[in-house]
Structure formats: C-alpha cells, structure tokens
C-alpha positions as YAML, in Angstrom:
chain: A
units: angstrom
residues:
- id: 1
  name: UNK
  ca: [224.88, 172.77, 73.76]
- id: 2
  name: UNK
  ca: [223.52, 170.22, 76.22]
- id: 3
  name: UNK
  ca: [222.83, 171.06, 79.90]
- id: 4
  name: UNK
  ca: [225.64, 168.87, 81.29]
- id: 5
  name: UNK
  ca: [228.24, 170.50, 79.10]
- id: 6
  name: UNK
  ca: [227.01, 173.93, 80.12]
- id: 7
  name: UNK
  ca: [227.25, 173.04, 83.82]
- id: 8
  name: UNK
  ca: [230.73, 171.61, 83.32]
- id: 9
  name: UNK
  ca: [231.80, 174.78, 81.46]
- id: 10
  name: UNK
  ca: [230.38, 176.97, 84.21]
- id: 11
  name: UNK
  ca: [232.22, 174.95, 86.91]
- id: 12
  name: UNK
  ca: [235.50, 175.18, 85.07]
- id: 13
  name: UNK
  ca: [235.03, 178.85, 84.31]
- id: 14
  name: UNK
  ca: [234.07, 179.54, 87.96]
- id: 15
  name: UNK
  ca: [237.14, 177.68, 89.20]
- id: 16
  name: UNK
  ca: [239.40, 179.56, 86.81]
- id: 17
  name: UNK
  ca: [237.91, 182.93, 87.65]
- id: 18
  name: UNK
  ca: [238.00, 182.12, 91.42]
- id: 19
  name: UNK
  ca: [241.65, 181.21, 91.17]
- id: 20
  name: UNK
  ca: [242.36, 184.37, 89.21]
- id: 21
  name: UNK
  ca: [240.39, 186.46, 91.75]
- id: 22
  name: UNK
  ca: [242.14, 184.88, 94.69]
- id: 23
  name: UNK
  ca: [245.55, 185.45, 93.16]
- id: 24
  name: UNK
  ca: [244.58, 188.99, 92.25]
- id: 25
  name: UNK
  ca: [243.35, 189.59, 95.85]
- id: 26
  name: UNK
  ca: [246.55, 188.07, 97.26]
- id: 27
  name: UNK
  ca: [248.70, 190.22, 95.00]
- id: 28
  name: UNK
  ca: [246.70, 193.31, 95.89]
- id: 29
  name: UNK
  ca: [247.03, 192.39, 99.63]
- id: 30
  name: UNK
  ca: [250.73, 191.73, 99.34]
- id: 31
  name: UNK
  ca: [251.21, 194.88, 97.34]
- id: 32
  name: UNK
  ca: [249.21, 196.69, 99.97]
- id: 33
  name: UNK
  ca: [247.39, 198.66, 97.32]
- id: 34
  name: UNK
  ca: [244.75, 201.10, 98.30]
- id: 35
  name: UNK
  ca: [241.73, 202.22, 96.25]
- id: 36
  name: UNK
  ca: [239.83, 205.36, 97.01]
- id: 37
  name: UNK
  ca: [241.66, 205.81, 100.27]
- id: 38
  name: UNK
  ca: [240.65, 202.43, 101.69]
- id: 39
  name: UNK
  ca: [242.86, 200.21, 103.67]
- id: 40
  name: UNK
  ca: [244.73, 197.53, 101.78]
- id: 41
  name: UNK
  ca: [242.68, 194.78, 103.47]
- id: 42
  name: UNK
  ca: [239.42, 196.44, 102.48]
- id: 43
  name: UNK
  ca: [240.79, 197.05, 99.04]
- id: 44
  name: UNK
  ca: [241.56, 193.30, 98.76]
- id: 45
  name: UNK
  ca: [238.00, 192.48, 99.92]
- id: 46
  name: UNK
  ca: [236.50, 194.88, 97.38]
- id: 47
  name: UNK
  ca: [238.59, 193.36, 94.62]
- id: 48
  name: UNK
  ca: [237.53, 189.90, 95.75]
- id: 49
  name: UNK
  ca: [233.85, 190.99, 95.68]
- id: 50
  name: UNK
  ca: [234.31, 192.52, 92.28]
- id: 51
  name: UNK
  ca: [235.98, 189.36, 91.12]
- id: 52
  name: UNK
  ca: [233.04, 187.26, 92.40]
- id: 53
  name: UNK
  ca: [230.59, 189.61, 90.78]
- id: 54
  name: UNK
  ca: [232.54, 189.37, 87.55]
- id: 55
  name: UNK
  ca: [232.47, 185.61, 87.80]
- id: 56
  name: UNK
  ca: [228.71, 185.70, 88.25]
- id: 57
  name: UNK
  ca: [228.29, 188.20, 85.39]
- id: 58
  name: UNK
  ca: [230.47, 186.18, 83.04]
- id: 59
  name: UNK
  ca: [228.70, 182.96, 84.03]
- id: 60
  name: UNK
  ca: [225.28, 184.54, 83.48]
- id: 61
  name: UNK
  ca: [226.42, 186.12, 80.21]
- id: 62
  name: UNK
  ca: [227.83, 182.82, 78.99]
- id: 63
  name: UNK
  ca: [224.64, 181.02, 79.90]
- id: 64
  name: UNK
  ca: [222.51, 183.64, 78.17]
- id: 65
  name: UNK
  ca: [224.79, 183.47, 75.15]
- id: 66
  name: UNK
  ca: [224.68, 179.73, 74.64]
- id: 67
  name: UNK
  ca: [221.12, 178.91, 75.90]
- id: 68
  name: UNK
  ca: [218.03, 180.17, 74.06]
- id: 69
  name: UNK
  ca: [215.80, 178.60, 76.69]
- id: 70
  name: UNK
  ca: [217.57, 180.48, 79.48]
- id: 71
  name: UNK
  ca: [217.27, 183.80, 77.64]
- id: 72
  name: UNK
  ca: [213.60, 183.04, 76.94]
- id: 73
  name: UNK
  ca: [212.97, 181.95, 80.55]
- id: 74
  name: UNK
  ca: [214.81, 184.96, 82.01]
- id: 75
  name: UNK
  ca: [213.38, 187.74, 79.84]
- id: 76
  name: UNK
  ca: [210.07, 186.27, 78.58]
- id: 77
  name: UNK
  ca: [209.03, 184.19, 81.57]
- id: 78
  name: UNK
  ca: [206.16, 186.49, 82.60]
- id: 79
  name: UNK
  ca: [204.90, 186.70, 79.05]
- id: 80
  name: UNK
  ca: [205.20, 182.93, 78.68]
- id: 81
  name: UNK
  ca: [203.37, 182.42, 81.94]
- id: 82
  name: UNK
  ca: [200.62, 184.77, 80.78]
- id: 83
  name: UNK
  ca: [200.46, 182.96, 77.44]
- id: 84
  name: UNK
  ca: [200.50, 179.60, 79.26]
- id: 85
  name: UNK
  ca: [197.73, 180.80, 81.55]
- id: 86
  name: UNK
  ca: [195.75, 182.10, 78.57]
- id: 87
  name: UNK
  ca: [196.40, 178.82, 76.75]
- id: 88
  name: UNK
  ca: [195.19, 176.86, 79.74]
- id: 89
  name: UNK
  ca: [192.10, 179.04, 79.93]
- id: 90
  name: UNK
  ca: [191.55, 178.57, 76.18]
- id: 91
  name: UNK
  ca: [192.11, 174.84, 76.63]
- id: 92
  name: UNK
  ca: [189.62, 174.69, 79.47]
- id: 93
  name: UNK
  ca: [187.15, 176.78, 77.46]
- id: 94
  name: UNK
  ca: [187.72, 174.52, 74.44]
- id: 95
  name: UNK
  ca: [187.24, 171.47, 76.62]
- id: 96
  name: UNK
  ca: [184.04, 172.96, 77.98]
- id: 97
  name: UNK
  ca: [182.91, 173.76, 74.42]
- id: 98
  name: UNK
  ca: [183.95, 170.28, 73.33]
- id: 99
  name: UNK
  ca: [181.97, 168.80, 76.20]
- id: 100
  name: UNK
  ca: [178.98, 170.98, 75.26]
- id: 101
  name: UNK
  ca: [179.42, 169.93, 71.65]
- id: 102
  name: UNK
  ca: [179.55, 166.29, 72.70]
- id: 103
  name: UNK
  ca: [176.38, 166.80, 74.68]
- id: 104
  name: UNK
  ca: [174.79, 168.56, 71.72]
- id: 105
  name: UNK
  ca: [175.90, 165.74, 69.46]
- id: 106
  name: UNK
  ca: [174.49, 163.17, 71.85]
- id: 107
  name: UNK
  ca: [171.26, 165.19, 72.00]
- id: 108
  name: UNK
  ca: [171.25, 165.47, 68.21]
- id: 109
  name: UNK
  ca: [171.76, 161.71, 67.93]
- id: 110
  name: UNK
  ca: [168.88, 161.20, 70.33]
- id: 111
  name: UNK
  ca: [166.71, 163.60, 68.37]
- id: 112
  name: UNK
  ca: [167.80, 161.94, 65.09]
- id: 113
  name: UNK
  ca: [166.83, 158.56, 66.49]
- id: 114
  name: UNK
  ca: [163.49, 160.02, 67.53]
- id: 115
  name: UNK
  ca: [163.04, 161.55, 64.08]
- id: 116
  name: UNK
  ca: [163.91, 158.23, 62.42]
- id: 117
  name: UNK
  ca: [161.39, 156.49, 64.65]
- id: 118
  name: UNK
  ca: [158.79, 159.11, 63.74]
- id: 119
  name: UNK
  ca: [159.72, 158.76, 60.05]
- id: 120
  name: UNK
  ca: [159.33, 154.99, 60.31]
- id: 121
  name: UNK
  ca: [155.98, 155.45, 62.01]
- id: 122
  name: UNK
  ca: [154.95, 157.96, 59.35]
- id: 123
  name: UNK
  ca: [156.03, 155.52, 56.64]
- id: 124
  name: UNK
  ca: [153.85, 152.85, 58.19]
- id: 125
  name: UNK
  ca: [150.96, 155.31, 58.38]
- id: 126
  name: UNK
  ca: [151.66, 156.55, 54.86]
- id: 127
  name: UNK
  ca: [151.69, 153.08, 53.27]
- id: 128
  name: UNK
  ca: [147.90, 152.54, 53.46]
- id: 129
  name: UNK
  ca: [147.38, 156.16, 52.40]
- id: 130
  name: UNK
  ca: [149.55, 155.59, 49.33]
- id: 131
  name: UNK
  ca: [147.63, 152.43, 48.54]
- id: 132
  name: UNK
  ca: [144.40, 154.37, 48.95]
- id: 133
  name: UNK
  ca: [145.77, 157.10, 46.68]
- id: 134
  name: UNK
  ca: [146.62, 154.54, 44.00]
- id: 135
  name: UNK
  ca: [143.13, 153.13, 44.36]
- id: 136
  name: UNK
  ca: [141.68, 156.62, 44.05]
- id: 137
  name: UNK
  ca: [143.81, 157.30, 40.98]
- id: 138
  name: UNK
  ca: [142.54, 154.08, 39.39]
- id: 139
  name: UNK
  ca: [139.00, 155.11, 40.32]
- id: 140
  name: UNK
  ca: [139.66, 158.56, 38.86]
- id: 141
  name: UNK
  ca: [140.91, 157.03, 35.59]
- id: 142
  name: UNK
  ca: [137.86, 154.78, 35.46]
- id: 143
  name: UNK
  ca: [135.54, 157.70, 36.11]
- id: 144
  name: UNK
  ca: [137.36, 159.76, 33.48]
- id: 145
  name: UNK
  ca: [136.88, 156.94, 31.00]
- id: 146
  name: UNK
  ca: [133.22, 156.65, 31.96]
- id: 147
  name: UNK
  ca: [132.82, 160.42, 31.63]
- id: 148
  name: UNK
  ca: [134.41, 160.25, 28.19]
- id: 149
  name: UNK
  ca: [132.05, 157.42, 27.27]
- id: 150
  name: UNK
  ca: [129.10, 159.40, 28.63]
- id: 151
  name: UNK
  ca: [130.23, 162.45, 26.69]
- id: 152
  name: UNK
  ca: [130.46, 160.33, 23.56]
- id: 153
  name: UNK
  ca: [126.95, 158.98, 24.28]
- id: 154
  name: UNK
  ca: [125.71, 162.53, 24.79]
- id: 155
  name: UNK
  ca: [127.28, 163.62, 21.52]
- id: 156
  name: UNK
  ca: [125.77, 160.63, 19.75]
- id: 157
  name: UNK
  ca: [122.41, 161.42, 21.30]
- id: 158
  name: UNK
  ca: [122.74, 165.01, 20.19]
- id: 159
  name: UNK
  ca: [123.65, 163.89, 16.69]
- id: 160
  name: UNK
  ca: [120.73, 161.48, 16.71]
- id: 161
  name: UNK
  ca: [118.46, 164.26, 17.97]
- id: 162
  name: UNK
  ca: [119.73, 166.52, 15.20]
- id: 163
  name: UNK
  ca: [119.05, 163.79, 12.66]
- id: 164
  name: UNK
  ca: [115.62, 163.24, 14.12]
- id: 165
  name: UNK
  ca: [114.92, 166.97, 13.97]
- id: 166
  name: UNK
  ca: [116.14, 166.97, 10.39]
- id: 167
  name: UNK
  ca: [113.87, 164.05, 9.62]
- id: 168
  name: UNK
  ca: [111.00, 165.79, 11.37]
- id: 169
  name: UNK
  ca: [111.64, 168.93, 9.34]
- id: 170
  name: UNK
  ca: [111.90, 166.85, 6.20]
- id: 171
  name: UNK
  ca: [108.64, 165.13, 7.17]
- id: 172
  name: UNK
  ca: [107.02, 168.49, 7.74]
- id: 173
  name: UNK
  ca: [108.18, 169.66, 4.33]
- id: 174
  name: UNK
  ca: [107.02, 166.41, 2.81]
- id: 175
  name: UNK
  ca: [103.66, 166.83, 4.55]
- id: 176
  name: UNK
  ca: [103.41, 170.34, 3.19]
- id: 177
  name: UNK
  ca: [104.31, 169.02, -0.25]
- id: 178
  name: UNK
  ca: [101.69, 166.31, 0.11]
- id: 179
  name: UNK
  ca: [99.14, 168.91, 1.05]
- id: 180
  name: UNK
  ca: [100.20, 170.90, -2.00]
- id: 181
  name: UNK
  ca: [99.92, 167.75, -4.08]
- id: 182
  name: UNK
  ca: [96.48, 167.09, -2.64]
- id: 183
  name: UNK
  ca: [95.39, 170.59, -3.57]
- id: 184
  name: UNK
  ca: [96.86, 170.11, -7.03]
- id: 185
  name: UNK
  ca: [95.09, 166.76, -7.34]
- id: 186
  name: UNK
  ca: [91.83, 168.38, -6.44]
- id: 187
  name: UNK
  ca: [92.37, 171.21, -8.91]
- id: 188
  name: UNK
  ca: [93.64, 169.26, -11.87]
- id: 189
  name: UNK
  ca: [95.21, 166.09, -13.26]
- id: 190
  name: UNK
  ca: [98.72, 165.63, -11.79]
- id: 191
  name: UNK
  ca: [100.77, 163.59, -14.23]
- id: 192
  name: UNK
  ca: [104.18, 164.08, -12.56]
- id: 193
  name: UNK
  ca: [104.71, 164.19, -8.79]
- id: 194
  name: UNK
  ca: [107.39, 166.10, -6.93]
- id: 195
  name: UNK
  ca: [110.53, 163.96, -6.49]
- id: 196
  name: UNK
  ca: [109.44, 161.49, -9.18]
- id: 197
  name: UNK
  ca: [112.28, 160.20, -11.39]
- id: 198
  name: UNK
  ca: [111.68, 161.27, -14.97]
- id: 199
  name: UNK
  ca: [114.54, 159.25, -16.46]
- id: 200
  name: UNK
  ca: [117.24, 156.94, -15.06]
- id: 201
  name: UNK
  ca: [120.25, 155.86, -17.07]
- id: 202
  name: UNK
  ca: [123.35, 153.81, -16.33]
- id: 203
  name: UNK
  ca: [126.38, 155.07, -18.25]
- id: 204
  name: UNK
  ca: [130.02, 154.08, -18.52]
- id: 205
  name: UNK
  ca: [132.52, 156.92, -18.84]
- id: 206
  name: UNK
  ca: [135.96, 156.07, -20.17]
- id: 207
  name: UNK
  ca: [137.10, 159.55, -21.26]
- id: 208
  name: UNK
  ca: [136.14, 163.02, -19.92]
- id: 209
  name: UNK
  ca: [135.01, 164.07, -23.40]
- id: 210
  name: UNK
  ca: [132.11, 161.58, -23.19]
- id: 211
  name: UNK
  ca: [130.39, 163.45, -20.34]
- id: 212
  name: UNK
  ca: [128.77, 166.26, -22.34]
- id: 213
  name: UNK
  ca: [127.26, 164.07, -25.14]
- id: 214
  name: UNK
  ca: [125.91, 161.64, -22.55]
- id: 215
  name: UNK
  ca: [124.20, 164.46, -20.60]
- id: 216
  name: UNK
  ca: [122.70, 165.98, -23.77]
- id: 217
  name: UNK
  ca: [121.32, 162.60, -24.88]
- id: 218
  name: UNK
  ca: [119.86, 161.99, -21.42]
- id: 219
  name: UNK
  ca: [118.16, 165.41, -21.34]
- id: 220
  name: UNK
  ca: [116.74, 164.90, -24.85]
- id: 221
  name: UNK
  ca: [115.28, 161.55, -23.90]
- id: 222
  name: UNK
  ca: [113.89, 162.97, -20.66]
- id: 223
  name: UNK
  ca: [112.27, 165.87, -22.55]
- id: 224
  name: UNK
  ca: [110.57, 163.36, -24.87]
- id: 225
  name: UNK
  ca: [109.25, 161.35, -21.91]
- id: 226
  name: UNK
  ca: [107.99, 164.47, -20.16]
- id: 227
  name: UNK
  ca: [106.31, 165.69, -23.35]
- id: 228
  name: UNK
  ca: [104.43, 162.41, -23.66]
- id: 229
  name: UNK
  ca: [103.21, 162.65, -20.06]
- id: 230
  name: UNK
  ca: [102.32, 166.33, -19.89]
- id: 231
  name: UNK
  ca: [101.19, 166.93, -23.49]
- id: 232
  name: UNK
  ca: [100.09, 163.49, -24.73]
- id: 233
  name: UNK
  ca: [99.41, 163.23, -28.45]
- id: 234
  name: UNK
  ca: [101.55, 166.25, -29.35]
- id: 235
  name: UNK
  ca: [104.82, 166.16, -31.22]
- id: 236
  name: UNK
  ca: [107.78, 166.93, -28.93]
- id: 237
  name: UNK
  ca: [109.06, 169.80, -31.05]
- id: 238
  name: UNK
  ca: [110.29, 172.09, -28.27]
- id: 239
  name: UNK
  ca: [112.10, 172.00, -24.94]
- id: 240
  name: UNK
  ca: [109.74, 171.95, -21.94]
- id: 241
  name: UNK
  ca: [112.22, 170.35, -19.53]
- id: 242
  name: UNK
  ca: [114.03, 173.02, -17.52]
- id: 243
  name: UNK
  ca: [117.25, 172.05, -15.66]
- id: 244
  name: UNK
  ca: [119.42, 174.74, -13.96]
- id: 245
  name: UNK
  ca: [122.63, 175.41, -15.86]
- id: 246
  name: UNK
  ca: [124.64, 175.21, -12.58]
- id: 247
  name: UNK
  ca: [123.34, 171.67, -11.99]
- id: 248
  name: UNK
  ca: [124.32, 170.64, -15.51]
- id: 249
  name: UNK
  ca: [127.82, 172.11, -15.05]
- id: 250
  name: UNK
  ca: [128.21, 170.25, -11.77]
- id: 251
  name: UNK
  ca: [127.00, 167.05, -13.44]
- id: 252
  name: UNK
  ca: [129.57, 167.45, -16.23]
- id: 253
  name: UNK
  ca: [132.32, 167.85, -13.64]
- id: 254
  name: UNK
  ca: [131.30, 164.63, -11.90]
- id: 255
  name: UNK
  ca: [130.91, 162.59, -15.09]
- id: 256
  name: UNK
  ca: [134.33, 163.69, -16.32]
- id: 257
  name: UNK
  ca: [135.77, 161.01, -14.03]
- id: 258
  name: UNK
  ca: [135.98, 157.52, -15.56]
- id: 259
  name: UNK
  ca: [133.73, 154.79, -14.19]
- id: 260
  name: UNK
  ca: [130.19, 153.44, -14.12]
- id: 261
  name: UNK
  ca: [127.57, 156.04, -13.11]
- id: 262
  name: UNK
  ca: [123.82, 156.17, -12.58]
- id: 263
  name: UNK
  ca: [122.23, 159.47, -13.60]
- id: 264
  name: UNK
  ca: [118.64, 160.38, -12.68]
- id: 265
  name: UNK
  ca: [116.54, 163.37, -13.70]
- id: 266
  name: UNK
  ca: [114.05, 164.12, -10.91]
- id: 267
  name: UNK
  ca: [111.01, 166.38, -10.97]
- id: 268
  name: UNK
  ca: [111.28, 169.40, -8.68]
- id: 269
  name: UNK
  ca: [107.50, 169.93, -8.29]
- id: 270
  name: UNK
  ca: [104.10, 168.53, -9.19]
- id: 271
  name: UNK
  ca: [103.17, 168.95, -12.85]
- id: 272
  name: UNK
  ca: [99.59, 169.06, -14.14]
- id: 273
  name: UNK
  ca: [98.52, 167.75, -17.45]
- id: 274
  name: UNK
  ca: [98.76, 170.45, -20.10]
- id: 275
  name: UNK
  ca: [101.44, 172.57, -18.42]
- id: 276
  name: UNK
  ca: [104.15, 174.04, -20.67]
- id: 277
  name: UNK
  ca: [107.26, 173.49, -18.56]
- id: 278
  name: UNK
  ca: [108.68, 170.95, -16.15]
- id: 279
  name: UNK
  ca: [111.44, 171.94, -13.67]
- id: 280
  name: UNK
  ca: [113.84, 169.14, -12.74]
- id: 281
  name: UNK
  ca: [117.28, 168.55, -11.27]
- id: 282
  name: UNK
  ca: [119.87, 165.82, -11.92]
- id: 283
  name: UNK
  ca: [121.14, 163.25, -9.44]
- id: 284
  name: UNK
  ca: [124.28, 161.22, -10.08]
- id: 285
  name: UNK
  ca: [125.69, 158.26, -8.16]
- id: 286
  name: UNK
  ca: [128.55, 155.92, -8.79]
- id: 287
  name: UNK
  ca: [127.11, 152.57, -9.81]
- id: 288
  name: UNK
  ca: [127.50, 149.75, -7.32]
- id: 289
  name: UNK
  ca: [126.24, 146.28, -6.55]
- id: 290
  name: UNK
  ca: [123.28, 146.47, -4.15]
- id: 291
  name: UNK
  ca: [122.08, 142.86, -4.16]
- id: 292
  name: UNK
  ca: [123.99, 139.60, -4.54]
- id: 293
  name: UNK
  ca: [122.50, 136.48, -6.07]
- id: 294
  name: UNK
  ca: [121.19, 134.18, -3.35]
- id: 295
  name: UNK
  ca: [121.21, 136.97, -0.72]
- id: 296
  name: UNK
  ca: [118.47, 136.82, 1.90]
- id: 297
  name: UNK
  ca: [116.68, 140.15, 1.83]
- id: 298
  name: UNK
  ca: [114.06, 139.53, 4.52]
- id: 299
  name: UNK
  ca: [112.56, 136.72, 6.58]
- id: 300
  name: UNK
  ca: [109.54, 136.13, 8.79]
- id: 301
  name: UNK
  ca: [107.84, 133.28, 10.64]
- id: 302
  name: UNK
  ca: [104.40, 131.87, 9.85]
- id: 303
  name: UNK
  ca: [103.04, 130.59, 13.14]
- id: 304
  name: UNK
  ca: [101.17, 127.30, 13.43]
- id: 305
  name: UNK
  ca: [97.75, 128.95, 13.91]
- id: 306
  name: UNK
  ca: [98.11, 131.21, 10.84]
- id: 307
  name: UNK
  ca: [96.57, 128.99, 8.16]
- id: 308
  name: UNK
  ca: [93.90, 131.03, 6.43]
- id: 309
  name: UNK
  ca: [94.71, 132.33, 2.90]
- id: 310
  name: UNK
  ca: [94.20, 135.93, 4.03]
- id: 311
  name: UNK
  ca: [96.74, 135.54, 6.87]
- id: 312
  name: UNK
  ca: [99.26, 133.81, 4.61]
- id: 313
  name: UNK
  ca: [98.79, 136.38, 1.83]
- id: 314
  name: UNK
  ca: [99.14, 139.27, 4.30]
- id: 315
  name: UNK
  ca: [102.34, 137.81, 5.73]
- id: 316
  name: UNK
  ca: [103.78, 137.27, 2.22]
- id: 317
  name: UNK
  ca: [102.99, 140.89, 1.34]
- id: 318
  name: UNK
  ca: [104.75, 142.05, 4.49]
- id: 319
  name: UNK
  ca: [107.75, 139.87, 3.58]
- id: 320
  name: UNK
  ca: [107.92, 141.40, 0.09]
- id: 321
  name: UNK
  ca: [107.59, 144.90, 1.55]
- id: 322
  name: UNK
  ca: [110.43, 144.22, 4.01]
- id: 323
  name: UNK
  ca: [112.60, 142.88, 1.14]
- id: 324
  name: UNK
  ca: [111.88, 145.99, -0.93]
- id: 325
  name: UNK
  ca: [112.73, 148.17, 2.05]
- id: 326
  name: UNK
  ca: [116.07, 146.36, 2.39]
- id: 327
  name: UNK
  ca: [116.77, 146.92, -1.30]
- id: 328
  name: UNK
  ca: [115.97, 150.63, -0.99]
- id: 329
  name: UNK
  ca: [118.24, 150.94, 2.07]
- id: 330
  name: UNK
  ca: [121.05, 149.44, 0.00]
- id: 331
  name: UNK
  ca: [120.56, 152.30, -2.48]
- id: 332
  name: UNK
  ca: [118.60, 150.58, -5.25]
- id: 333
  name: UNK
  ca: [116.63, 152.86, -7.58]
- id: 334
  name: UNK
  ca: [114.28, 150.11, -8.69]
- id: 335
  name: UNK
  ca: [110.61, 151.00, -8.46]
- id: 336
  name: UNK
  ca: [109.60, 147.56, -7.18]
- id: 337
  name: UNK
  ca: [110.43, 143.86, -6.93]
- id: 338
  name: UNK
  ca: [110.07, 141.25, -9.65]
- id: 339
  name: UNK
  ca: [108.60, 137.91, -8.61]
- id: 340
  name: UNK
  ca: [106.56, 135.08, -10.08]
- id: 341
  name: UNK
  ca: [102.96, 135.77, -9.10]
- id: 342
  name: UNK
  ca: [101.91, 132.22, -10.01]
- id: 343
  name: UNK
  ca: [104.54, 130.74, -7.73]
- id: 344
  name: UNK
  ca: [103.44, 133.04, -4.90]
- id: 345
  name: UNK
  ca: [99.82, 132.00, -5.39]
- id: 346
  name: UNK
  ca: [100.79, 128.34, -5.36]
- id: 347
  name: UNK
  ca: [102.88, 128.84, -2.22]
- id: 348
  name: UNK
  ca: [99.92, 130.60, -0.57]
- id: 349
  name: UNK
  ca: [97.70, 127.62, -1.28]
- id: 350
  name: UNK
  ca: [100.30, 125.16, 0.04]
- id: 351
  name: UNK
  ca: [100.84, 127.09, 3.24]
- id: 352
  name: UNK
  ca: [97.11, 127.40, 3.82]
- id: 353
  name: UNK
  ca: [96.72, 123.62, 3.55]
- id: 354
  name: UNK
  ca: [99.71, 122.66, 5.72]
- id: 355
  name: UNK
  ca: [99.15, 120.57, 8.88]
- id: 356
  name: UNK
  ca: [97.86, 122.43, 11.94]
- id: 357
  name: UNK
  ca: [100.53, 123.67, 14.31]
- id: 358
  name: UNK
  ca: [103.34, 123.56, 11.76]
- id: 359
  name: UNK
  ca: [105.64, 126.60, 11.97]
- id: 360
  name: UNK
  ca: [107.22, 127.77, 8.72]
- id: 361
  name: UNK
  ca: [109.99, 130.30, 8.15]
- id: 362
  name: UNK
  ca: [109.54, 132.41, 5.01]
- id: 363
  name: UNK
  ca: [112.57, 133.90, 3.27]
- id: 364
  name: UNK
  ca: [112.83, 136.42, 0.41]
- id: 365
  name: UNK
  ca: [115.91, 135.45, -1.63]
- id: 366
  name: UNK
  ca: [117.48, 137.44, -4.46]
- id: 367
  name: UNK
  ca: [117.58, 135.50, -7.71]
- id: 368
  name: UNK
  ca: [120.45, 137.41, -9.39]
- id: 369
  name: UNK
  ca: [122.96, 140.20, -8.94]
- id: 370
  name: UNK
  ca: [121.50, 143.70, -9.23]
- id: 371
  name: UNK
  ca: [123.10, 147.13, -9.48]
- id: 372
  name: UNK
  ca: [121.52, 150.49, -8.61]
- id: 373
  name: UNK
  ca: [119.10, 150.71, -11.56]
- id: 374
  name: UNK
  ca: [118.64, 147.01, -12.23]
- id: 375
  name: UNK
  ca: [115.31, 145.42, -11.31]
- id: 376
  name: UNK
  ca: [115.52, 143.15, -8.30]
- id: 377
  name: UNK
  ca: [114.07, 139.68, -8.83]
- id: 378
  name: UNK
  ca: [113.19, 137.63, -5.73]
- id: 379
  name: UNK
  ca: [111.71, 134.29, -4.88]
- id: 380
  name: UNK
  ca: [110.03, 133.19, -1.66]
- id: 381
  name: UNK
  ca: [111.21, 130.04, 0.08]
- id: 382
  name: UNK
  ca: [109.41, 128.24, 2.86]
- id: 383
  name: UNK
  ca: [111.47, 126.30, 5.42]
- id: 384
  name: UNK
  ca: [109.81, 124.10, 8.03]
- id: 385
  name: UNK
  ca: [110.93, 124.66, 11.62]
...
C-alpha cells in the first residue's frame, strides 16, 4: 500500500473512531454512568481518553500491519542505524583502502615505467655484449677447428714419427744383416743374399683347384735354381729348399681366388756355396699395371755449362736411377731397366757437342706397358729449353 492511501485510511479511521468515542462519551455522560466510584463527568473523560488511546493503538497497529518499512523502522531502527554506521565505517575504510590501492597502483606504474626504462637501458647495454658474444663464439669455433687441425697434424706427426722409427729399426736390422753378410762374405762364398728373390712367376688362376699344382711347380723350379747356385755341377736329386708349411697353406688360400697373381720365393738368409739347405718364404701380390707406355718416369735439366762427357754421362745415370726408383715405388719387381746402350752413348756425344749455354731437359720415357714382373724398357729424350 502506498503512503498516501495509508494516510487517507488513518484519517478516515481516526474520524470514525473519534465520532464513535464522542458518541460513546456523550451517551456515558447522558446516562450518568460511573466507573470505579468516579463521577459521571470523570467517567466520561476516562472513556474519552480510552477511546483516544484506542484510536492511537488501532492506528499504530494498522500501520504496523500494512507497512513493512514502519515495522522495520520502529523495531529495528537501532540495529539498522548500527548497521548503517558500520556500513559507513566499512565504506570509509574501503575508500581509504581504495585510495591506498590507487596510490600503490600509481607507485607500481611509476616503478614499472622505471623498470621498463632500466630494461631498455640494459637492452642497449646488452646489444654490444651479445654481438661480442657472437664474435667470441665464432672465434671459439675457429679455435676449435684450428685445435682439431693441430691435433690431426700432431697425430700425423706421431704416425710419421712411428714410421720413421720403424724405418730406423728396419735400417738397424738391415745394417745388422749387412754386417752378418759381410762376415759371411769374409768367411766364405755367398751365392744367395738375404731377401734375394729366388724365383718370380706370374700366374693366372681361374679355378681354386689350380692353386696347389701351381705352387708345387713353382717350388720345384725354385729348388732347381737354388741347387744350381748352391751346389753347381750336381744333379738336383733332392729337396734343399725349405719353405714353412704355414706359409704354403696361406699361399694356397690366397691363390684360391681367381685372378692374375705374382708369386715370389725369397731367401730368408745368406747362403754360402756348398750349403745343404736354403730357407725361404713366399710373397704373393695381385698383378697390376705399374708403367704405361709413353709415361714419363723421371726428368732432369742439363745446364748450359754442363758439356763434358763425364758430366753428361753422370746426369744420364742419375736420370736412369731416378726412373728405376719410380718404377720400384710403383711396385715393380724388375731387377733393372732395359735401354739401348748405343742410343745412350750417341745421345751423350750429341749433348757434349751442343752449343755453349744451351739448356736441355732430359726425360726418361717408358717404351711399353709393364706389369709387376715385366722388364721396364725406357728411352731418353732430350728437349731443348
């Protein structure tokens, strides 16, 4: 119910109750009633007062009945005021906290701006450091690569040193063997030297079954050759060539593979004339081309002031020795070079009679293809420079 309707109802109710009270008072006065021994007039006044009080009570009751706000305001006003006061205090405290929070936020924003400025400054300071770090990383990678190269060089040097030590040891053994050979030469007639090939054969194997007959034929022929060297004039009616059975077995295993092979039987020690046994060991290599026809094996230069026959002949001998060394490095088993001695003599004469100051390049050229055991034929060419 709205406030205006409530007021209107109260006014009407008050008017009605007042009229009723007045009539009741008038009737009581006219009737000259008496309550509790009071005079009729006083009794009328009391009834009028009671009627007014009743009007007030009914009005208040009606208002409390129809208005929740009035009931709340009348009975809960103190509690509401306390709650309102507490709410205001909470609001003020919240406002103060909000203000403090705003200040903190403003301070945080200020600090954040300062931090961003510091971060920007640090980024600017860090940029050259990062560039320097990248440069250092590149330098580190380069140094690592150089260290790896140095390590590889060190390993190669160590390997080379090991090879040199091996060669030195081999030279020492060879020197000892030479000393032994010298002693043997002084004591008797050495017909076979240590490491000397006794027989060299080039064989073609097409089936594994051919290996054993080929080895037996090679050993028989080698025994005959050894017999003629060690016991000349005697009939080779017994076996004086001794080859370890393990070496023969290994040789059979190698020759069981098809292909072209070069087999050598090599003396294991010096042998004097008249001895009754010769110890040897086999050596097998797969045959290969070591020299091509027309290949230049060695070259040298004959200067303009080298015109005497001795100088020319010495230089030609050095050229032939260099060519033979090249052939041996390629693996050739040939015991020397084949060349036309007459042509070399004629070339010596021509070079000795050439004009003074003329420089000539000398070349040792292979005349044909040669395999491991084939003789190597060469010719010497002179080219003016």
